[in-house]
C-alpha positions, 0 to 999 in steps of 0.5 A: 201199562197194558193199555199203553202197550196196546195203544203203541201197537195200534199206532205202529200198525197204523203207520205200517198200514198206510203210506203215500203213493208217489207217481212220476219223477220228472223235473220238467215243468208245465202250467198244468193241471192249474195256473193263472197263465190262461183264464181256464185250465181243464185236464184229465190224468190217468194212473193205472192200478199197477202204478198205484199198486194200492187200494183204500181211502185216498185222503189228500192229493199232492202235485209238485209245484215248482213256481208258486204265486203267493198273492193270487187265489183262483177257483179250483175243482178236482174230480176222481173216478174209476175207469177201465180206460188204458189210454186217453184220447182227445174228447169232450170235457163232458164225456171225460167228466161223466161219472166223476166224484167231486172231491175238492171245490175251493178258491185258494192261492198256490203259494208254496213250492214243493208237494202242494197238498189238497185236502180232498173229500176222502175217495175210496179207491178199489185197487183193481181199476185204473184211476182218473183225476180231473182238474179244472181251474178258472176263471183266473186273472193273469197274475204272475208268477204263474203256477207251474208243476212238474211232470213225467212223460209217459209212453202213451197218452195218459194225460189230456188237457186244454187251456183257454182265455175268455168268459167260458171254459173250454169244451174239449181236451186234447190227449198228451203224454206230459202227465203231472207227477202226483202223490196219493195220500193215505192209501193202504199199501198193497202187499201181503203181510210179513211173517209172524214172530213166535210167542210160545211155546219157545222154538225147540222148547222141551218139557212143554205141557201137554195142554199148552196153547200155540201163540204168536205175534200179530203181523202188520197188514194181516187180516187172518192167519193160516195154521199148519200143525202136526207131528210131521215136518212140514206140518200137515197131519193135524192142521193143514192150512186152516184159516183161523181168522184174525186171531193170534192163538190156537188151542189144540183139542184135547191134550197133546201126546207126552214126549212128542215133538210137534211142528207148527207154522203160522202164515199171515194172509190178506187179500193180496196173498200169503206171507212168504218165508214163514218159519216152521217152529217145533217143541217137545212135550214133557215125559209122561209123569205117570208112575207105573213101576214100583218101587220108584225113587224121585230126586226132588233136588238138594238145593234150598231153591229147589221147589217142593213139591216139584212143578206139575207134581200131583 
């Protein structure tokens, strides 16, 4: 059962950690980034780090196909690279393709409408630089219907393109604002983690053993946890924001004081920041069980279900 629960937790965290990033909502169409209307197509699209708002491994690329061709296969190559460019200009294909990584090279038919998937070689996106996606197709025969793709107009030129008939591909591409809509698949969502939930001791619990440990549930996207723990509220006087690493338990050194209220707060964190809205929990340790006044009388209970000796009695 424990193995099944662990597997379920891993699968749940995998779903939470990875998501598709979709950029572009326009519904107008054009032949870019690839088609058979001309022999050759070449284009470069620029997507900013702010738009992507993610980092991690991109496993697939999708463009939204509005017109498909079920009969005609043609060569398609896709390249990607990080860039500090913020706008695209008219330039040579040679300059644009400097430093790229080829992630797809195949001959296929764009034979279905909707988000058409390209299973690329995994590309590790750093999440801080802008990302350029370059596509070239051809030489392709003139066969209708010609593939068309949805695009969204950008405020500045975030797209550069060209098309050409003939036996050789075009040497330069022209800046444009009609950037194709795209989906980056498999990339990690950029976000601080969510707050953790408590395991033990129970919030506002009483009679807690002085050697108890603090335990909490793992938070999705968290890579480590900061702990605040003390007899003050907000807690700082015993542990003040110490990063414990990727753990979900803390054992206070020694024994805690008897009949003392403690406060604690767990703040999950990752490279994108700390979780917000993390609650402060509390508990109160048990009374000092030491008998120091004699004679003394202890009531062990009168019910048949009352334990004897009582719990924690020595």
